[in-house]
Structures are given as structure tokens and as C-alpha cells.
N, C-alpha and C positions, 0 to 999 in steps of 0.2 A: 483378396492382401485389407488389409490399413484403412478408413476410412480421415481422411487426415480436414481442416477447415485451409481452405484459402482463400486469397484475395488476389481480382486482376485489375484490379481500377480501384480510385482512393474515393470514396462514398461517404453512404449512409450505412448498418448493420445488411439494408440488403446486399451488398453489395459480398459477404460473405460467402461463402462455396462449400460442403460438404464432398469433398474428394477421391477414391478412390485411388489411393497412389502405391507403386513399391512399397515395402519395409527397409526405410533404410537402414544402414549396416553402419555401428560404428566402428570410428577407426583410431587411429589413434591417443588416446585418454579423453575415452566417450565410450558414454554406454547409453544400451536404448527399453525403456522404460515399457511398459505394457500398463498402459493410464485408466488409473479409475475417477480419477476425481480431476478438474480440471477449473482454478477460483480465475472471475474477473476481475480484472486493473484498470481502472480510465485511462489510465500511460496506453492499451489497444485497441480503445477506441480514440485516441487521438494521433495514432500512430496508417490505423484503419482512415483514419478522413484527412490525415494529411499535415497535421496537427501538432508531431511531435520532434524528439530533437535532431530526430528524423525521417527519410525522406522515404518510405517501403521502393522494393524492387522486385515486379511482376514475375512471373508469380511468387508472392510474398504471405509466404505462411505467419501465425498469429500466436503470444500466449506468451505472460513470466513464469506461472504458481503451474504444477501437477501432481498429482498423487499417480503412486504407482509402485508397481515390482519392476526389479529390472526383470528385464527377458535375457540383454546380450551385453558380456564388454571388451571391449578391444583391446590389445594392445595395451600394453603398461596400464591396466588402469590393475590398482590392490585397495582394498580396505572393503571392496563393492562385491556380491557374485549374484551371479539372477536367482528369482525368491527372496534377493532383499527385497524390506519392504522404506519407500526412497517418497520426497516431496524434493519440488525443483526450488532452488536458489537464485533468484532472479539476479544473475551478475555477467548476463554475456549480453550480444547485439540480436536485438529480430532480424538481421539483415542474414544472420545466420541461423539461430536457431530458432524455435517454438515450440508451445506444449500443448495448441492447441487439436487434437485428434486422440485415434485412438492405441496409435503410440508416440512413441514425444526421443528425438534424437535428444539427451544435454550433452554437457565436456561433464565433465567425471566431478567437477568442480561446484559443480553450480548441484551435483544430485545427493542429498543430506537423512539422513532417518532420520526416522520423524516420532516423540516419545508414542508406545501402547496405548495410552491410556486417550490414544487421539482417532477418529473415523479416520477411513481414506478424504470424504468431502470435510472436516476440520483440520487436516493432515496439505490439503488441495491451501487453505485458507492461514497460515504463519507465516509464508518468511517475510513477502513482501509488505506485506504489515508493521509485522514487532519487526522487520529491522530499520524499517525508516524510519520509525514510535525512536528507536535506539537510539537513535540520534542525538534528540535531546539530555538523556543520561554520556552520552561519549562530547560529546561537545558542544550543550550545555550544562554542562552537569546537574542537572535538574537530578534537583536533593529533598530530606523533607520539610516540610516548610516551608516550598517556594510555593507563589502562584503560577498557574501556566495555560491560557488563553490556550482554546485550540477550536478552529474555524474548523463552521464544513464537518461538525464534530461527529453526523450520522457514518459518516463514509466507515470501509473496513479501517484504515488507518491512523482518523481521529479513535474508533475507537479502543483500538489499542491503544492511542498514544489515552487514552482519559486510563486503560488498566493500567500499564506503569511509570503511568503519577500515581498513583493509589498503590502499589507495589513495593513505591518507595520513601509514603509518606506524602510526595506532593502534594497542590492542591488541585483538581483539577476543573479551571472552567467551560463550561461548552455552550459553544453560539450554533444555531439554527436558524431560517428564516421560512422555519414549516414546524408554524404551530399543532399539527402535529405528533410531531416526533420527539418534543418537551421529553414527555412523561418514558418513553424509550429512551432517550438518554438518561435520565434519572436513575434509571435500574439497571442501567450499564455503570454507571458508577458516578456516574458525574456530579460533584455537591456541588455546582452549581447552575443552571443552564440559563441562557440571555439570547435573548431573539433578536436579533440585528437590522429585524423589520420595522422595531420599536424606535419612536423619537427617546434619545436621552441612553441607549445602549451602552453610547462607552461613561456618562455617570456611574450609568447600575454596576457597569464592572469596579470605576475606578472608588465604587463603594465598597464593593466586595472586600477590596485590598484596604479598607479601613483610609483613604487617600493618595495614599502607597503609589500604587497598580503595578501590574504581571511583573515575573523575571523573566517569563519568558512566554515570546507566543509563537505560535505554532504553525502557519500560514499555508494552505493550498490555493488563496482564494486569487489574491489581488485586487489587479481592479483600481477603481477607483474606493475598496474599499480600503488600501491598504493605507491610508490617512489616519483613519478611528484606530486602525488595529494600534499604529503607531503614539496612537493616543493613549492608548489603555495599558502602556508597558513603562517600567519606572526609570528612575533613573538609571543609566549602566546599561538597560534589559539590553536581550536578543531577538529578534525574530526569526525568525526560523521560514523562510520563502522556498517549498517544496514542490511549487505547481504554479497551476498559469490555467486553472478554470475559466474566469474570467473571460468572457471575449474584447471585454473595454479595455482601453488602452489603461496602464499602468501609471500614474503621475507619484514623481518620487516626490515624499514627503520632506523634503530639503530640511523645514526650520523647526519640523515637530522630530526629525533627529539632528538637527545641529545643536537647537533647543536645551537637549535631555542625553545627549551623549551615547544613540544607539548605534548595537553593533543589526544590523542589518546580513544576514547568511541566507544567500542559497545552501539551496542543499538535496541533495538526491540522494539514494538509499546507495545508488553505487562507489557516494564516500566510503562506505563502508566494507562491501560485499568484494570491488578490488585493488583491499590492502590485505593481502595474507593475515596478518598478524592483527587488524580490526575484527575483520569477520571471525575467524574463532571464540576471542574472548566475549563477543557480541555473541554468534550463533547458541552456542555452551549456556551466557545468562539466560540465554528468552529459553534452546529446549529444559535445563534447572526449571523453568517457574512453571513452563506451561504440567511440564512431569511434576509438580508441584500441585498444580493446581491454578494459583497465579493469579493465571493468563490463563482465557481462555475466548478460542473468537468467535465471533459472532455469524451465523447462518441468516440470512437476510433471506436467500427463496434459492430454490436448486431448480437446473433445468436439464434438459436432456441434450445430448450431442446436438441432432435432428433439431430440435430448438435455437438454434446459436443465433439466429438474427434472431426471438421474440429475445433472449435473452439480452443480447445487445444493446436492443430498444431499449427495456429494464434501466439496463448499465445506466443510461443517459435520457432517464428520469428523472432524477433523484429522487425519487420516494424510498427509496431504500433503507435498513436501516442493515448496516451489514457490512459480511460479502454474498456476494455472490459467484453460486459453485455449479457449475456441468456439471453432469455426470456420464462417464463412458456405458 
């Protein structure tokens, strides 16, 4: 029987258990894939610890991203057949599906072929990060010459946002609190890197933009720093809030927002993946950029499936630059 990761209570990485379970049978509009690699995401550690958009129901499964080959298709499935190489698009609820295991059952809408020039490890590392960052293009209209502030930029989504900004000719300004990550962010394509632990980092960002302020800010952290992020944004600019990594409350920076007529947009990739028209054109754009080599996933470190607890500990250490991948 295949090994599947499940958990039976909310808690730290140690609650994750590797269990032998019968392989699920794909039903209508579902596919079963034999998993090669699993991409880890911060959303999954938040779900495991009870801090996500919804609470787990036990026993709970986990995982938004995996690459593998189609093993079996359910009734009504067209466009995919056994043997096809696919990776999963995070377009489902963790209450219904998960990817942490030697096999994974997926709705067919969430299984997509990925470019041949990518390895399975890279294939498990594309859709969450690039479709999330694509919001800057879809909703922020990011274009050539725009200054874009990318906070927590060493995450996989942050690195994807840097690559997307460069792909359209925008100017990515990456932030980090870790001085050891600054060189890696430069190597990853950030035009400027700002350390938010230093006093006066807001003024540094405004100096980069000749006093004007950034056109777009892309922030998964929020907390008390949201006010300082808002202070870096130009008049009528936009702040994307796409996460809640800070454990502190988030005071609303009312006077900065009113004074500069700012737009604060709550955003998740579900704005794209649950809209079929947006999903199709964004998926096509990302696929073409990956196939041409303009986008390339940055892999921080790989673990094996029996090291899933260690992989989650590393995910929560904030030491990584790029995507953490678990291989089967």
C-alpha cells in the first residue's frame, strides 16, 4: 500500500505521520497520480498548526503541489491519460484533496502538464509560486518601468515575483531581515535589496524611486510593518496583502492610506485558479515563460518523504531561499 502523510491533531511538524493506506480510486473528473516530488508551501504549515483560512478535519491530509505521472483516470476525464507527466495546480480545498504521499488523488482541473525542460523536482515547484505572483500582472497591471517592493523576498513566491518583474521589465526591490540572504536575492534577479532590520529602510526604498515611491508592494507578512510598507508606496499605488506570516496584530495604517489614496488588496491565488478564464491565460503565460527559460524555479533543499517532519521544521526555520521539495 502507498505511504500517505496525515495528521490527527493540530500542532507542530511532529504531528505529521507517514501511514500506509489503500490507494484511492479516482471518481468522476478525478485522476490518480504516482507522485515523484512534492512542493512545500507555508499555507500547509499554517493548516497543520490551525492558523489557516479553515480548520482541518481529522484525520487530515495535506499538500497543494506535486509532480508525477498519471496512473489512473476516473470517468469523464479527457485530455489526460495514464503515463502523462503532470503537476498539480493549487485549486482545491485541503479538506478534500492532498498531495503528500506516494500517490495523490486530484480533481482533473488541478492536473496540468508542465514543460519538458523541467525536472520533476522543478515541476513540483511552479504553480503555487508563479500563479500567486501572477496577480501582480493580472490585477496590479505590473509593466515595464514599475518599481515593485517584494517583502519576504527569499520565499518561493517572493523569488517568483522577482522573476516576473524582470520578465516584464519592472524593477524588483526585494526585502529581507536576514543579511545572509542579501547576496542570494541579488543573484536571483533583485535590482535592489533592502534589509528591513535596518533603521531608515523606508527612506532607502523611497530614495531608490527618486522620492516617488513604489508602484506596487507585494507583502505576505503584514503585522506592524504594514504601515512602513505603505509608506514606501507612491500616491494611488497598490499594496497586495497575500499572507499573514507575522504573529503580531496588524494595525490598519489609516492615515498613510488616506493621505496617499492607496489601494490595499487582499489577494490569494484562488482569485486566479477558481476563475477558468483567468486560470487558462495565466497558466499559458507561465508555461511559455518556463519553457523559454525566462522563469526557473529556485530550489532551496530537497528531503525524502520519510523526512517530512524535518522538511516542515526547515520550512518554519525561515532559513531557506527558494522552494523546499520532498521526493518520493
